[in-house]
C-alpha positions as CSV (number, residue, x, y, z in Angstrom):
1,X,-23.8,-9.5,14.5
2,X,-25.0,-7.0,17.0
3,X,-25.5,-9.5,19.7
4,X,-22.1,-11.0,19.6
5,X,-20.6,-7.3,19.1
6,X,-22.5,-6.3,22.5
7,X,-20.9,-9.3,24.1
8,X,-17.7,-8.8,23.5
9,X,-17.9,-5.2,24.4
10,X,-19.7,-6.0,27.3
11,X,-17.0,-8.6,28.6
12,X,-14.7,-5.8,28.1
13,X,-17.0,-2.8,30.2
14,X,-17.5,-5.1,32.9
15,X,-13.4,-5.5,34.0
16,X,-12.2,-2.1,31.9
17,X,-8.7,-2.0,33.7
18,X,-8.2,-5.7,33.1
19,X,-8.7,-5.1,29.5
20,X,-6.5,-2.6,28.9
21,X,-3.6,-4.3,30.8
22,X,-4.4,-7.0,28.6
23,X,-4.3,-5.0,25.8
24,X,-0.3,-3.7,27.2
25,X,0.6,-6.8,28.2
26,X,0.0,-8.0,24.4
27,X,1.6,-5.0,22.8
28,X,4.8,-5.6,25.0
29,X,4.8,-9.1,24.4
30,X,4.2,-9.0,20.6
31,X,6.7,-6.0,20.2
32,X,9.2,-8.2,22.5
33,X,8.9,-11.3,20.5
34,X,9.6,-9.3,17.0
35,X,12.1,-7.7,18.9
36,X,14.1,-11.0,19.3
37,X,12.4,-13.7,16.8
38,X,11.1,-10.9,14.2
39,X,12.7,-11.8,10.3
40,X,14.1,-9.2,8.1
41,X,11.9,-7.5,5.1
42,X,13.0,-9.0,1.9
43,X,11.6,-8.3,-1.8
44,X,10.6,-11.4,-3.6
45,X,10.3,-10.0,-7.2
46,X,9.7,-13.6,-8.9
47,X,6.9,-13.4,-11.3
48,X,5.8,-17.6,-10.8
49,X,5.7,-19.5,-13.8
50,X,8.0,-16.9,-15.3
51,X,11.3,-17.4,-18.1
52,X,13.1,-15.6,-15.2
53,X,12.4,-17.7,-12.5
54,X,13.1,-20.6,-14.3
55,X,16.8,-19.3,-15.4
56,X,16.8,-18.3,-11.7
57,X,15.9,-21.8,-10.8
58,X,18.5,-23.6,-12.8
59,X,21.4,-21.2,-11.7
60,X,21.0,-21.5,-8.2
61,X,21.0,-25.5,-9.2
62,X,23.9,-25.5,-11.6
63,X,26.0,-22.2,-11.0
64,X,25.0,-19.8,-7.9
65,X,28.5,-17.9,-8.3
66,X,26.5,-16.7,-11.5
67,X,23.5,-15.9,-10.2
68,X,23.5,-11.7,-10.9
69,X,22.4,-9.3,-8.5
70,X,25.4,-8.8,-7.2
71,X,26.1,-4.7,-6.2
72,X,28.7,-2.3,-7.5
73,X,31.3,0.0,-5.7
74,X,31.1,3.0,-8.0
75,X,34.2,5.7,-8.0
76,X,34.3,8.8,-9.7
77,X,36.9,12.1,-9.5
78,X,35.5,15.6,-10.7
79,X,35.8,16.6,-13.8
80,X,38.7,17.3,-15.6
81,X,40.8,14.8,-13.5
82,X,41.4,10.5,-14.0
83,X,40.1,8.1,-11.4
84,X,43.8,6.3,-12.0
85,X,45.2,8.8,-10.2
86,X,43.8,7.8,-7.1
87,X,45.0,4.1,-7.7
88,X,46.6,3.5,-5.0
89,X,43.4,4.4,-2.5
90,X,40.8,3.0,-4.7
91,X,42.6,-0.7,-4.5
92,X,43.0,0.0,-0.8
93,X,39.1,0.4,-0.7
94,X,38.3,-2.7,-3.0
95,X,40.8,-5.1,-1.0
96,X,39.1,-4.2,1.8
97,X,35.8,-4.9,0.5
98,X,37.0,-8.0,-0.7
99,X,37.1,-9.3,3.2
100,X,33.5,-8.3,3.6
101,X,30.7,-11.0,5.0
102,X,29.7,-13.1,2.1
103,X,31.9,-11.4,-0.5
104,X,33.6,-14.3,-2.7
105,X,35.0,-11.9,-5.0
106,X,35.4,-7.9,-6.2
107,X,36.9,-7.4,-10.2
108,X,37.9,-4.2,-11.3
109,X,37.6,-0.9,-11.6
110,X,40.6,-0.7,-13.8
111,X,40.3,-3.5,-15.9
112,X,38.9,-3.1,-19.5
113,X,34.9,-1.8,-19.6
114,X,35.1,-0.5,-16.0
115,X,36.5,2.5,-16.5
116,X,34.7,5.5,-18.3
117,X,35.8,7.0,-21.9
118,X,36.9,10.0,-20.1
119,X,38.8,8.1,-17.5
120,X,36.6,9.6,-14.8
121,X,34.6,7.0,-13.2
122,X,34.9,3.5,-12.8
123,X,33.0,0.3,-10.7
124,X,34.3,-2.9,-9.2
125,X,31.9,-5.6,-9.7
126,X,31.1,-6.9,-6.2
127,X,29.6,-10.9,-6.1
128,X,28.0,-12.7,-3.0
129,X,27.7,-16.3,-1.8
130,X,24.2,-15.8,-1.4
131,X,21.7,-14.9,-4.0
132,X,21.0,-10.6,-3.5
133,X,17.4,-11.2,-1.8
134,X,19.6,-13.5,0.8
135,X,21.7,-10.9,1.4
136,X,19.9,-8.6,4.1
137,X,21.0,-4.6,4.4
138,X,23.9,-5.4,6.8
139,X,26.8,-6.7,4.6
140,X,26.1,-4.0,2.3
141,X,26.4,-1.0,5.1
142,X,29.7,-3.0,6.0
143,X,30.7,-2.1,2.3
144,X,29.3,1.3,2.2
145,X,31.3,1.7,5.4
146,X,34.5,0.3,3.9
147,X,34.5,3.2,1.4
148,X,33.9,5.9,3.3
149,X,37.8,6.6,3.4
150,X,37.6,7.2,0.0
151,X,35.8,10.3,0.3
152,X,38.4,11.9,2.7
153,X,40.7,11.4,-0.4
154,X,38.3,13.2,-2.8
155,X,37.0,10.1,-4.5
156,X,33.1,9.9,-5.1
157,X,31.8,6.6,-4.0
158,X,29.1,4.9,-4.2
159,X,27.2,1.4,-3.6
160,X,24.8,0.7,-6.4
161,X,24.1,-2.5,-8.3
162,X,20.4,-5.0,-8.0
163,X,21.9,-6.2,-4.4
164,X,22.2,-3.0,-2.9
165,X,18.7,-1.4,-4.7
166,X,17.0,-4.5,-2.9
167,X,18.5,-4.8,0.4
168,X,18.3,-1.3,0.6
169,X,16.5,-0.2,4.3
170,X,13.0,1.5,4.1
171,X,13.7,5.2,4.7
172,X,10.9,7.3,6.5
173,X,10.7,10.8,5.8
174,X,9.0,11.9,9.7
175,X,6.1,14.3,7.4
176,X,3.9,10.6,8.5
177,X,4.0,12.6,12.2
178,X,2.4,15.5,10.4
179,X,-0.4,13.3,9.3
180,X,-1.4,12.2,12.5
181,X,-1.1,16.0,14.3
182,X,-3.2,16.8,11.4
183,X,-5.7,14.2,12.4
184,X,-5.8,15.8,15.9
185,X,-6.6,19.2,14.9
186,X,-9.6,17.5,12.8
187,X,-11.1,15.9,15.5
188,X,-10.1,18.7,17.6
189,X,-12.5,20.4,15.6
190,X,-15.1,17.3,15.2
191,X,-15.4,16.4,18.5
192,X,-14.7,19.9,20.4
193,X,-13.4,18.4,23.2
194,X,-9.2,17.2,24.1
195,X,-10.2,13.8,25.7
196,X,-12.6,13.0,22.7
197,X,-10.4,13.9,20.2
198,X,-7.2,11.9,22.1
199,X,-8.6,8.7,22.3
200,X,-9.1,7.7,18.5
201,X,-5.2,8.7,18.3
202,X,-4.1,7.0,21.3
203,X,-5.6,3.9,20.0
204,X,-4.6,4.2,16.3
205,X,-1.1,4.2,17.5
206,X,-1.7,1.2,19.7
207,X,-3.0,-0.5,16.8
208,X,0.0,0.4,14.4
209,X,2.1,-0.5,17.2
210,X,1.2,-3.8,17.5
211,X,0.7,-4.5,13.6
212,X,4.4,-3.8,13.0
213,X,5.2,-6.3,16.1
214,X,2.6,-8.7,14.0
215,X,4.4,-8.0,10.6
216,X,7.5,-8.1,12.0
217,X,6.4,-12.3,13.5
218,X,5.3,-12.6,10.3
219,X,8.5,-11.9,8.3
220,X,10.1,-14.4,10.9
221,X,7.8,-16.8,8.6
222,X,7.5,-15.6,5.5
223,X,9.6,-13.4,2.7
224,X,7.7,-10.0,3.3
225,X,8.5,-7.0,1.3
226,X,9.7,-3.8,2.5
227,X,7.1,-1.7,1.0
228,X,4.9,-3.5,4.1
229,X,5.5,-2.1,7.3
230,X,4.9,1.4,5.7
231,X,1.6,0.6,3.9
232,X,0.6,-1.3,6.9
233,X,1.3,1.7,9.0
234,X,-0.9,3.9,6.8
235,X,-3.8,2.2,6.6
236,X,-3.4,1.1,10.2
237,X,-2.9,5.1,11.5
238,X,-6.3,5.4,8.8
239,X,-8.8,3.3,9.9
240,X,-7.6,3.4,13.1
241,X,-8.6,6.3,13.8
242,X,-12.1,6.4,11.8
243,X,-13.2,2.9,13.3
244,X,-12.9,4.4,16.9
245,X,-14.2,7.8,15.2
246,X,-17.7,6.9,14.1
247,X,-18.1,4.4,17.3
248,X,-17.2,7.6,19.6
249,X,-19.9,9.7,17.6
250,X,-22.5,7.2,17.9
251,X,-22.1,7.2,21.3
252,X,-21.9,10.4,21.9
253,X,-24.9,11.1,19.7
254,X,-26.7,8.7,22.1
255,X,-25.8,10.8,25.1
256,X,-27.3,14.0,23.7
257,X,-30.3,12.4,22.7
258,X,-30.8,11.7,26.3
259,X,-29.9,8.3,27.0
260,X,-27.7,7.6,30.3
261,X,-23.9,6.7,29.5
262,X,-24.5,2.4,29.9
263,X,-27.3,3.1,27.3
264,X,-25.7,5.1,25.2
265,X,-22.0,3.3,24.7
266,X,-24.6,-0.2,24.5
267,X,-26.3,1.0,21.7
268,X,-23.7,2.7,20.1
269,X,-21.2,-0.7,20.2
270,X,-24.2,-2.6,19.0
271,X,-24.9,-0.1,16.0
272,X,-21.6,1.5,15.3
273,X,-20.1,-1.4,16.3
274,X,-21.4,-3.8,14.1
275,X,-20.6,-1.4,11.1
276,X,-17.0,-1.3,12.2
277,X,-16.6,-5.0,12.2
278,X,-18.2,-5.3,8.7
279,X,-16.1,-2.7,7.5
280,X,-13.0,-3.8,8.6
281,X,-13.8,-7.3,7.3
282,X,-14.2,-6.1,3.7
283,X,-11.1,-3.7,3.9
284,X,-9.6,-7.5,4.8
285,X,-11.5,-9.3,2.7
286,X,-9.9,-6.4,-0.5
287,X,-6.3,-6.9,0.7
288,X,-6.6,-11.1,1.2
289,X,-7.4,-11.0,-2.3
290,X,-4.0,-9.5,-3.2
291,X,-3.3,-13.4,-3.3
292,X,-4.9,-13.7,-6.4
293,X,-2.2,-12.3,-8.1
294,X,0.1,-14.8,-7.0
295,X,3.1,-13.0,-6.6
296,X,4.9,-13.3,-3.1
297,X,5.6,-9.4,-2.2
298,X,1.7,-8.5,-3.2
299,X,0.6,-11.4,-1.0
300,X,2.7,-10.2,2.2
301,X,2.0,-6.8,1.7
302,X,-2.1,-8.2,1.8
303,X,-1.5,-10.5,4.9
304,X,0.1,-7.7,6.5
305,X,-2.3,-4.7,6.1
306,X,-4.9,-7.3,6.8
307,X,-3.1,-7.9,10.4
308,X,-3.2,-4.2,11.0
309,X,-6.4,-3.7,10.1
310,X,-7.6,-6.4,12.5
311,X,-5.7,-5.3,15.0
312,X,-8.0,-1.7,14.7
313,X,-11.5,-3.5,14.6
314,X,-10.1,-5.7,17.8
315,X,-8.9,-2.2,19.5
316,X,-11.9,-0.8,18.6
317,X,-14.5,-3.2,20.0
318,X,-12.7,-4.3,23.0
319,X,-9.9,-1.7,24.0
320,X,-12.4,1.4,23.2
321,X,-15.4,0.1,25.4
322,X,-13.3,-0.4,28.4
323,X,-11.9,3.0,27.9
324,X,-15.5,4.5,27.3
325,X,-16.6,2.8,30.6
326,X,-13.8,4.7,32.5
327,X,-13.9,8.0,30.7
328,X,-18.3,8.3,31.2
329,X,-19.1,11.7,30.8
330,X,-15.2,12.9,31.3
331,X,-15.1,12.2,27.4
332,X,-16.2,15.8,27.0
333,X,-13.6,16.9,29.2
334,X,-11.0,19.8,27.8
335,X,-14.0,21.5,25.7
336,X,-12.5,24.0,23.2
337,X,-13.0,27.9,24.3
338,X,-16.4,29.1,22.1
339,X,-17.5,25.4,21.6
340,X,-20.9,25.1,24.4
341,X,-22.1,21.9,25.6
342,X,-24.7,20.4,23.1
343,X,-27.4,19.6,25.5
344,X,-29.9,17.8,23.2
345,X,-29.2,16.3,19.5
346,X,-29.9,18.5,16.5
347,X,-33.0,18.2,14.7
348,X,-32.2,16.6,11.0
349,X,-33.9,18.8,9.5
350,X,-31.7,22.0,11.1
351,X,-28.7,19.9,9.6
352,X,-27.4,21.6,6.3
353,X,-26.7,17.9,4.9
354,X,-30.5,17.1,5.2
355,X,-31.5,20.5,3.3
356,X,-28.3,19.5,0.6
357,X,-29.9,16.1,0.0
358,X,-33.3,17.1,-0.2
359,X,-32.2,19.8,-3.0
360,X,-30.3,16.8,-4.5
361,X,-33.3,14.8,-4.5
362,X,-35.2,17.5,-6.0
363,X,-33.3,17.3,-9.2
364,X,-31.2,14.3,-9.1
365,X,-30.3,14.5,-12.8
366,X,-28.6,17.6,-13.2
367,X,-26.3,16.7,-9.8
368,X,-25.7,13.0,-11.4
369,X,-24.9,14.2,-14.1
370,X,-22.1,16.7,-13.3
371,X,-20.5,14.4,-10.5
372,X,-20.2,11.5,-13.1
373,X,-18.4,13.8,-15.6
374,X,-16.0,15.0,-12.8
375,X,-15.0,12.1,-12.2
376,X,-14.9,11.0,-15.3
377,X,-13.0,14.1,-16.7
378,X,-10.0,12.9,-13.6
379,X,-10.3,9.8,-15.1
380,X,-9.0,10.4,-18.7
381,X,-5.6,10.4,-17.8
382,X,-5.8,7.0,-16.7
383,X,-6.2,6.0,-19.9
384,X,-2.8,6.6,-21.0
385,X,-1.0,4.7,-17.9
386,X,2.0,3.2,-18.6
387,X,3.7,0.8,-15.9
388,X,6.7,-0.4,-14.6
389,X,8.5,-1.3,-12.0
390,X,10.5,0.9,-9.6
391,X,14.5,1.2,-9.9
392,X,17.2,2.7,-8.7
393,X,16.8,5.9,-10.9
394,X,13.3,6.7,-9.1
395,X,14.6,6.7,-5.4
396,X,15.8,10.1,-3.4
397,X,19.2,11.0,-4.4
398,X,19.9,11.0,-0.5
399,X,20.6,7.2,-1.1
400,X,23.9,5.7,-2.0
401,X,22.3,3.6,-4.6
402,X,20.5,6.3,-6.6
403,X,23.9,8.3,-6.4
404,X,25.7,5.0,-7.7
405,X,22.8,4.4,-10.5
406,X,23.5,8.3,-11.8
407,X,26.8,8.0,-11.9
408,X,27.1,4.8,-14.1
409,X,24.4,6.0,-15.9
410,X,26.7,8.9,-16.6
411,X,30.0,6.9,-17.6
412,X,28.5,3.9,-19.2
413,X,25.1,4.7,-20.7
414,X,21.4,4.1,-19.2
415,X,21.8,0.5,-20.2
416,X,24.8,-0.9,-17.5
417,X,21.7,-0.1,-14.8
418,X,19.6,-3.0,-16.2
419,X,21.8,-6.1,-16.9
420,X,20.1,-8.8,-18.3
421,X,21.8,-12.6,-18.1
422,X,21.4,-14.7,-21.0
423,X,21.3,-19.0,-19.4
424,X,22.0,-21.8,-21.3
425,X,20.8,-25.2,-20.6
426,X,23.3,-27.3,-21.9
427,X,21.4,-30.4,-21.0
428,X,18.1,-29.7,-23.1
429,X,18.2,-29.8,-26.9
430,X,18.3,-26.8,-28.6
431,X,22.3,-25.7,-28.2
432,X,25.3,-26.8,-27.7
433,X,28.6,-24.8,-26.2
434,X,29.8,-24.4,-29.9
435,X,26.5,-22.1,-30.6
436,X,27.4,-19.8,-28.2
437,X,29.4,-17.3,-29.9
438,X,26.6,-17.4,-32.7
439,X,24.1,-17.0,-30.2
440,X,26.2,-14.1,-29.1
441,X,26.3,-11.8,-31.8
442,X,23.0,-12.5,-32.9
443,X,21.9,-10.9,-29.5
444,X,24.6,-8.3,-30.1
445,X,23.1,-7.3,-33.5
446,X,20.0,-6.8,-31.9
447,X,19.7,-2.3,-32.1
448,X,18.7,-2.1,-28.5
449,X,22.0,-3.9,-26.7
450,X,24.8,-1.9,-26.2
451,X,27.6,-4.8,-25.2
452,X,27.0,-8.7,-24.4
453,X,30.2,-9.9,-22.4
454,X,32.2,-12.8,-22.1
455,X,30.5,-16.5,-21.9
456,X,31.2,-18.2,-18.3
457,X,30.6,-22.3,-18.0
458,X,29.4,-23.4,-14.8
459,X,32.2,-25.7,-13.3
460,X,29.8,-28.8,-14.7
461,X,29.9,-27.8,-17.8
462,X,26.3,-27.8,-18.5
463,X,25.5,-24.5,-18.2
464,X,26.3,-21.4,-19.9
465,X,25.7,-17.8,-19.0
466,X,26.2,-14.4,-21.1
467,X,26.1,-11.2,-19.7
468,X,24.3,-8.4,-21.5
469,X,24.2,-5.1,-21.8
470,X,21.0,-3.0,-23.2
471,X,21.0,0.2,-24.5
472,X,18.3,1.8,-22.1
473,X,17.6,2.2,-18.9
474,X,15.4,-0.1,-16.4
475,X,12.0,0.9,-16.4
476,X,12.1,2.4,-20.2
477,X,9.3,1.1,-22.7
478,X,12.4,0.2,-24.8
479,X,14.0,-2.0,-22.4
480,X,11.1,-3.9,-22.7
481,X,10.7,-4.5,-26.0
482,X,14.2,-5.1,-26.6
483,X,13.8,-8.1,-23.9
484,X,10.9,-9.2,-25.9
485,X,13.1,-9.7,-29.4
486,X,15.8,-11.2,-27.5
487,X,13.9,-14.1,-26.1
488,X,12.2,-14.3,-29.4
489,X,16.6,-14.8,-31.1
490,X,17.4,-17.6,-28.3
491,X,16.6,-21.1,-28.7
492,X,14.1,-22.9,-26.3
493,X,16.8,-23.9,-24.0
494,X,18.0,-20.2,-23.5
495,X,16.1,-18.0,-20.9
496,X,17.0,-14.7,-19.8
497,X,17.7,-14.0,-16.3
498,X,18.3,-10.9,-14.3
499,X,16.3,-8.3,-12.1
500,X,15.2,-6.4,-15.0
501,X,14.2,-9.8,-16.7
502,X,12.3,-10.8,-13.1
503,X,10.5,-7.4,-12.9
504,X,9.5,-6.9,-16.2
505,X,7.9,-10.5,-16.0
506,X,6.4,-9.6,-12.5
507,X,4.9,-6.1,-14.2
508,X,3.6,-8.5,-16.8
509,X,2.1,-11.0,-14.5
510,X,0.4,-8.1,-12.8
511,X,-1.1,-6.7,-16.2
512,X,-2.5,-10.0,-16.8
513,X,-3.8,-10.8,-13.4
514,X,-5.5,-7.4,-12.9
515,X,-8.8,-7.8,-14.4
516,X,-9.4,-11.2,-12.7
517,X,-8.1,-9.3,-9.2
518,X,-10.7,-6.8,-10.0
519,X,-13.7,-9.3,-10.9
520,X,-12.9,-10.9,-7.9
521,X,-13.0,-8.1,-5.7
522,X,-16.3,-6.7,-7.1
523,X,-18.0,-9.9,-6.8
524,X,-17.2,-10.5,-3.4
525,X,-18.4,-7.2,-2.4
526,X,-21.7,-7.1,-4.2
527,X,-22.3,-10.3,-2.3
528,X,-21.5,-9.1,0.7
529,X,-24.1,-6.3,0.5
530,X,-26.6,-7.9,-1.0
531,X,-26.7,-10.0,1.8
532,X,-26.4,-6.9,4.7
533,X,-29.0,-5.0,2.8
534,X,-31.1,-7.1,0.7
535,X,-31.1,-5.5,-2.3
536,X,-29.6,-5.9,-5.9
537,X,-29.5,-2.2,-6.9
538,X,-27.9,-0.9,-3.9
539,X,-24.5,-2.7,-4.4
540,X,-24.6,-2.7,-8.1
541,X,-24.8,0.9,-7.8
542,X,-21.5,0.7,-4.7
543,X,-19.6,-1.4,-6.8
544,X,-19.9,1.2,-9.9
545,X,-19.5,4.6,-8.2
546,X,-16.3,2.9,-6.7
547,X,-15.2,2.4,-9.9
548,X,-15.9,5.9,-10.4
549,X,-13.9,7.6,-7.7
550,X,-10.9,5.0,-8.2
551,X,-10.5,5.9,-12.2
552,X,-10.6,9.4,-10.8
553,X,-7.6,9.0,-8.5
554,X,-5.8,7.2,-11.1
555,X,-6.1,10.3,-13.2
556,X,-4.9,12.1,-10.4
557,X,-1.4,10.1,-10.3
558,X,-0.9,9.5,-13.8
559,X,-1.1,13.4,-14.3
560,X,1.3,13.9,-11.1
561,X,3.6,11.5,-11.4
562,X,3.9,10.2,-15.7
563,X,2.7,13.5,-16.9
564,X,5.3,15.6,-14.4
565,X,1.8,18.2,-13.6
566,X,2.8,20.1,-10.4
567,X,5.7,17.5,-10.0
568,X,8.0,20.2,-8.1
569,X,4.7,20.1,-5.6
570,X,5.3,16.3,-4.8
571,X,9.2,16.3,-4.5
572,X,9.8,15.0,-8.3
573,X,12.9,15.6,-10.6
574,X,11.4,14.3,-13.6
575,X,8.1,12.3,-14.3
576,X,8.6,8.6,-13.8
577,X,6.2,6.0,-14.7
578,X,3.5,4.5,-12.9
579,X,4.8,1.9,-10.2
580,X,3.4,-1.3,-11.7
581,X,2.2,-2.9,-7.9
582,X,0.4,0.3,-7.3
583,X,-2.8,-0.5,-9.5
584,X,-3.5,-4.3,-7.5
585,X,-2.2,-2.5,-4.1
586,X,-4.4,1.0,-4.7
587,X,-7.5,-1.0,-6.0
588,X,-7.4,-4.0,-3.3
589,X,-7.0,-0.6,-0.5
590,X,-9.0,1.8,-1.6
591,X,-12.2,-0.2,-2.8
592,X,-12.3,-1.4,1.3
593,X,-11.8,2.2,2.6
594,X,-14.8,3.0,0.2
595,X,-16.9,0.4,1.5
596,X,-16.5,1.8,5.0
597,X,-18.6,5.0,3.9
598,X,-20.7,3.2,2.0
599,X,-21.8,1.1,4.7
600,X,-21.9,3.3,7.3
601,X,-24.3,5.8,5.4
602,X,-26.3,2.8,3.7
603,X,-27.1,1.7,7.4
604,X,-28.3,4.5,8.3
605,X,-30.5,5.6,5.2
606,X,-32.2,1.4,5.3
607,X,-32.6,2.1,9.6
608,X,-34.9,5.5,8.3
609,X,-36.5,3.7,5.5
610,X,-37.4,1.0,7.3
611,X,-39.3,3.7,9.7
612,X,-41.0,5.4,7.0
613,X,-41.0,4.0,3.5
614,X,-39.5,7.4,2.0
615,X,-36.6,7.4,0.0
616,X,-35.9,11.1,-0.1
617,X,-36.4,11.7,3.5
618,X,-34.6,8.6,4.1
619,X,-31.5,9.4,2.0
620,X,-31.9,13.0,4.0
621,X,-31.8,11.8,7.2
622,X,-29.1,9.2,6.6
623,X,-26.9,12.1,5.3
624,X,-27.9,14.0,8.3
625,X,-26.7,11.4,10.6
626,X,-23.2,10.4,9.3
627,X,-22.3,13.6,6.9
628,X,-20.1,15.3,9.7
629,X,-18.7,12.0,10.8
630,X,-17.8,10.8,7.3
631,X,-16.7,14.2,6.3
632,X,-14.6,14.1,9.1
633,X,-13.2,10.5,8.6
634,X,-12.3,11.6,5.4
635,X,-10.4,14.5,6.2
636,X,-8.3,12.5,8.6
637,X,-7.8,9.5,6.0
638,X,-6.2,12.5,3.7
639,X,-4.0,14.1,5.8
640,X,-2.8,10.8,7.2
641,X,-2.2,9.4,3.4
642,X,-1.3,13.0,2.8
643,X,1.5,12.2,5.4
644,X,3.2,9.5,2.9
645,X,3.6,11.5,0.0
646,X,6.5,12.8,1.1
647,X,8.1,9.5,1.6
648,X,11.1,8.6,-0.5
649,X,9.9,5.4,-2.1
650,X,8.1,6.2,-5.0
651,X,5.6,3.3,-4.2
652,X,4.7,4.7,-1.0
653,X,4.7,8.3,-2.6
654,X,2.1,7.3,-5.6
655,X,-0.3,5.2,-3.3
656,X,-0.1,8.0,-0.5
657,X,-1.3,11.0,-3.1
658,X,-3.4,8.5,-4.8
659,X,-5.5,7.4,-1.5
660,X,-5.7,11.2,-0.6
661,X,-7.4,12.2,-3.8
662,X,-9.5,8.9,-3.9
663,X,-11.3,9.6,-0.6
664,X,-12.0,13.3,-0.9
665,X,-13.7,12.2,-4.3
666,X,-15.4,9.9,-2.5
667,X,-16.9,11.4,0.3
668,X,-17.0,14.7,-1.2
669,X,-18.4,13.8,-4.7
670,X,-19.7,10.2,-4.1
671,X,-21.4,9.9,-1.2
672,X,-22.7,13.9,-1.2
673,X,-24.0,14.1,-4.2
674,X,-24.1,10.7,-6.5
675,X,-25.8,8.7,-4.0
676,X,-28.2,10.5,-2.8
677,X,-29.1,11.6,-6.9
678,X,-29.0,8.2,-7.8
679,X,-31.3,6.7,-4.8
680,X,-34.0,9.6,-5.6
681,X,-34.0,8.4,-9.1
682,X,-34.4,4.6,-8.2
683,X,-37.2,5.2,-5.2
684,X,-38.5,2.0,-3.8
685,X,-36.2,-0.1,-6.5
686,X,-33.0,0.8,-4.5
687,X,-34.0,-2.2,-1.9
688,X,-35.7,-4.8,-4.6
689,X,-34.6,-8.3,-4.3
690,X,-36.1,-11.0,-6.9
691,X,-38.1,-13.3,-4.6
692,X,-36.6,-16.3,-4.9
693,X,-33.2,-14.7,-3.1
694,X,-35.5,-13.0,-0.7
695,X,-36.9,-16.0,0.4
696,X,-33.1,-18.0,0.6
697,X,-30.9,-15.2,1.6
698,X,-30.7,-15.0,5.6
699,X,-31.9,-12.1,7.1
700,X,-28.9,-10.2,9.0
701,X,-29.3,-7.0,10.9
702,X,-28.5,-3.6,9.6
703,X,-24.9,-2.9,9.8
704,X,-25.4,0.1,11.9
705,X,-29.7,-0.3,12.5
706,X,-29.5,2.2,15.9
707,X,-33.0,0.6,17.2
708,X,-31.7,-2.6,18.9
709,X,-32.4,-2.9,22.7
710,X,-29.7,-2.6,24.8
711,X,-27.5,-5.3,26.0
712,X,-28.4,-5.7,30.0
713,X,-24.8,-7.2,30.5
714,X,-23.2,-4.1,28.7
715,X,-25.7,-2.0,30.5
716,X,-25.1,-3.2,33.4
717,X,-21.3,-3.2,33.5
718,X,-20.9,0.5,32.7
719,X,-23.4,1.3,35.1
720,X,-21.4,-0.6,37.8
721,X,-17.9,0.9,36.4
């Protein structure tokens, strides 16, 4: 691996300006193509093989105008007034909406059942000629524009419903930029020079820009979730800065150790560059494993994030060597006042990391038990985790679909936002058109049902749909139980459709596939680490400790979002269930990122162990060599992820807090306390490998071994620049 990395870096170093130019041209072309040929983001909420999917397909084939997922124009006047006093203005707005693109019909708001009991709130149901998932945000923006004149007349007018929620354009809070600025401050403190701090941020921004272009192009070839760009940017910023930081730290360490510039860069690329390639590969593998779930929107998130991570690895292995070749020792230009230039690398024995590692190794059991107890205590709330799919009621009150959601719940009850649709296939055995009234009566008698609407029959007479309104909100656990009971009441040729049914099926499938997904990632990670470090104990320890830190982060997310602890600090109005995609996405992202630190640390430990055979001293020297870098990298990841906590999306908000928490726990507890404690207890058993495996497994170079000879091509290239 090292030889390949050196060759790639050598090619970049020989022609630094050509490399930089190629990156700029490629990024410009990618962004240009994204702007002209890029697709739009569509959330595919279908759970393959589910009842709701079968119902949706049946409607698309036989009764497309009844597929549901329409929008609702919601009108309201102040307390004490009646909406019908503004009937002329409302009717004019409805007429304008009727002429909007893709609108086939608008019913209400002054028909039976579309005005609240007090006459203050009403809604008009909008039907489209395409499914809600294929509509896009533009037609809805046009409809929202047609409602503007009503606001001038003193009528509150909002646009809600499934179509408005699904096609809502992602909104950024702007605090992501604060996270990047905070990361720059961390880099300034870590490196002590302006130029060295700016390089990782610049490369991360290039990575994210190229990644966003790639995601837009991916959206032209497949359905890509609207959350994919935000999650991709979050991970891209974090790993883009971290990977550059790791290589630059090794490069500057080599310079401080007395190596000349070309040798320092050559050895840094062969050592830390190999670690970056391996760590990035683990992240890509973890995100690609989302395909195991079989869910379209998760697959798109995994592929999109993997694409950004690949750009981060590529920029660290090609663009960074070119920049460092041009900068040379000027990478330390712009030294901060009060920071003296370090002429020689500090001895490991002089660092606090070395001393602390020996302290832990001297008394491993107390440290191991204390660290494990802390992570276990933080994980306790995760045992009561309740998941549901985010709905419009979880979004920011600044969005029109959230305000429409609140008005509808106020005027007609919470169940109006969770409509269900009974779909009867009259071609199949089970019931006939004459049985529909009895079916409606059985469903209406269920205590969880607020109303059953009038049946509609397809033009061919082979399909009947019956609208049903539950008594509870979409994310309410009672709604899921009601859906289960209703499915038990209907015959075999009747299915339940609608967005609420789809997201409930999605949540169930996520819950069922999570163990398989986790097992796949754990198994793949164990095998990769066993191959690299030729050990059974090291990968097993890594897997178990990562599970502890992930569990602790799950617990913090549950305590804040589901239990409501410190909810005001995180911009929450009320406690909300955990977004059902979160545990799966979170596990994939975090397991990949935490393995980065595992590889960086264990590679140094193995390097010193091979030279000395002393476990305690090897751990201490490994921590002394990586402690500052891993801490800086963790701080950067933390501030970048916290920058997304203010995002209006509940999923992104939870993901930002959870990842930031997990990174802190991983760096402060796992790498600093648990790793040295466990390795001290295991001693030589850390590197035990059964004889059969030892003979059959290849012997790859350690991911970050620093003693490999310098690449002549890279050294010659950097000397000649």
